[in-house]
C-alpha positions in Angstrom: 17.4 6.1 2.2 15.7 2.8 3.1 12.0 2.5 2.2 9.8 -0.3 3.6 6.7 -1.4 1.7 4.8 -4.3 0.8 3.6 -5.7 -2.7 0.9 -8.4 -2.8 0.3 -10.3 -5.9 -2.0 -13.0 -7.4 0.0 -15.8 -9.2 -1.1 -17.6 -12.3 -1.5 -21.4 -12.1 1.9 -22.0 -13.9 3.5 -20.3 -10.9 2.4 -22.7 -8.2 5.9 -23.8 -7.5 6.7 -21.5 -4.5 10.4 -22.5 -4.3 10.9 -21.7 -7.9 9.2 -18.4 -7.6 11.4 -17.5 -4.6 14.5 -18.5 -6.5 13.5 -16.4 -9.6 12.7 -13.4 -7.3 16.2 -13.7 -5.7 17.8 -13.8 -9.1 15.8 -10.7 -10.4 17.1 -8.6 -7.5 14.3 -9.1 -4.8 16.9 -10.4 -2.3 15.9 -7.3 -0.1 12.4 -8.7 0.5 10.9 -11.2 2.9 8.7 -13.5 0.8 5.5 -14.9 1.9 3.8 -17.8 -0.1 1.6 -19.3 2.6 -1.6 -18.7 0.6 -1.9 -20.8 -2.5 -1.8 -18.6 -5.6 -0.7 -15.5 -3.6 2.7 -13.8 -3.1 3.5 -11.2 -0.5 6.9 -9.3 -0.5 8.0 -7.1 2.3 10.7 -5.1 1.0 13.4 -3.0 2.7 14.8 -1.2 -0.4 17.3 1.5 -0.8 16.5 4.4 -3.2 17.0 8.1 -3.7 13.3 8.4 -3.5 10.3 6.3 -2.4 9.1 6.3 -6.1 12.6 4.9 -7.2 12.7 2.3 -4.6 9.1 1.0 -5.2 9.1 1.2 -8.9 12.3 -0.8 -9.1 10.9 -3.5 -6.9 7.7 -3.6 -9.2 9.9 -4.1 -12.2 12.1 -6.8 -10.4 9.0 -8.8 -9.7 7.6 -8.3 -13.0 10.8 -9.6 -14.5 10.9 -12.6 -12.1 7.2 -13.5 -12.5 5.7 -12.0 -15.5 2.2 -13.5 -15.0 1.9 -12.0 -11.4 -0.9 -9.6 -11.1 -0.5 -6.8 -8.4 -3.3 -7.0 -5.9 -2.1 -4.2 -3.5 0.8 -1.9 -2.6 1.2 -1.0 1.0 1.1 0.5 3.4 -2.1 1.9 2.2 -5.4 0.4 3.5 -5.3 0.6 7.2 -7.7 0.6 10.3 -7.1 2.7 13.4 -4.9 0.0 15.0 -2.5 0.2 12.2 -2.4 4.0 12.1 -1.9 4.2 15.9 1.1 1.9 15.4 2.7 3.9 12.8 2.1 7.0 14.7 3.1 5.6 18.1 0.0 6.3 20.0 -2.8 3.9 21.4 -5.8 2.7 19.4 -8.0 4.5 21.9 -6.2 7.7 21.2 -6.7 7.4 17.5 -10.4 6.5 17.9 -10.8 9.6 20.3 -9.2 11.7 17.7 -11.4 10.4 14.9 -14.6 10.9 16.9 -13.7 14.3 18.3 -12.8 15.6 14.8 -15.5 13.8 12.8 -15.9 16.4 10.3 -12.2 17.0 9.7 -11.0 13.5 9.9 -10.2 11.9 6.6 -13.1 10.0 5.2 -12.8 6.2 5.3 -12.5 4.2 2.2 -14.9 1.7 3.7 -17.1 2.4 6.7 -18.4 -0.4 8.8 -17.6 -2.4 12.0 -14.0 -2.3 10.7 -13.6 1.0 8.8 -10.6 1.4 6.4 -8.6 4.6 5.6 -5.8 5.4 3.2 -2.8 5.7 5.5 -1.4 8.7 3.6 -4.7 10.6 4.2 -4.6 10.0 7.9 -0.8 10.8 8.2 -1.3 14.0 6.2 -4.2 15.1 8.5 -2.1 14.3 11.7 1.0 16.2 10.3 -1.2 19.3 9.6 -2.3 19.2 13.2 1.2 19.1 14.6 2.6 17.2 17.5 3.2 13.9 15.9 6.6 12.4 15.0 5.9 10.9 11.7 8.8 9.8 9.6 8.9 11.5 6.1 9.9 8.0 4.5 6.7 6.4 5.8 4.5 9.3 4.5 6.2 9.2 1.1 5.7 5.4 0.8 2.1 5.5 1.9 1.4 8.3 -0.5 2.9 6.3 -3.3 1.2 3.1 -2.4 -2.1 5.0 -2.4 -1.4 6.2 -5.9 -0.4 2.8 -7.2 -3.5 1.3 -5.9 -5.7 3.9 -7.3 -4.0 3.7 -10.6 -4.4 -0.1 -10.6 -8.1 0.2 -9.8 -8.7 3.1 -12.4 -7.4 0.9 -15.2 -10.6 -1.1 -14.8 -13.1 1.7 -15.4 -14.8 1.9 -18.6 -14.1 5.1 -20.6 -17.9 5.7 -21.0 -18.6 5.2 -17.4 -15.6 7.4 -16.4 -16.8 10.3 -18.5 -20.4 10.1 -17.2 -19.3 9.7 -13.6 -16.7 12.4 -13.9 -19.3 15.2 -13.9 -21.2 13.7 -10.9 -18.2 13.2 -8.7 -16.5 16.6 -9.3 
């Protein structure tokens, strides 16, 4: 099955030659990705990768990128962090429809990762909620990749938690 996902990286100073980075990525097996290098010190890859599972497809891409650019630091795997417009596009409804659903089911709608003038959700949380309601044609591969992207991003962030703080907060957040 083909899985579509994005990996965004921060590059080290020694990897500032974008042409060389793109060539190394191609040599390492990332020829199934559209490479974006427009922002200095950043790298974005939009993959369309075959795999038996989403996990296989995404982890093979992560390994390929690490082999090509060992100093690259993963910033974000996607699709994960989304606004209502993004969700509406994935589901095939209007943004207004998504907003109406969110507001009319405020106690059931998944909590936002960030609330504000532009709130942000984990895509997998919203897709799971919509799937449980029924009536939406959401592709299984999109849900699989969104769930995996969320887990990768959470794992990446969790590595930064100090063990002492983690133990102390664990009881409070349970």
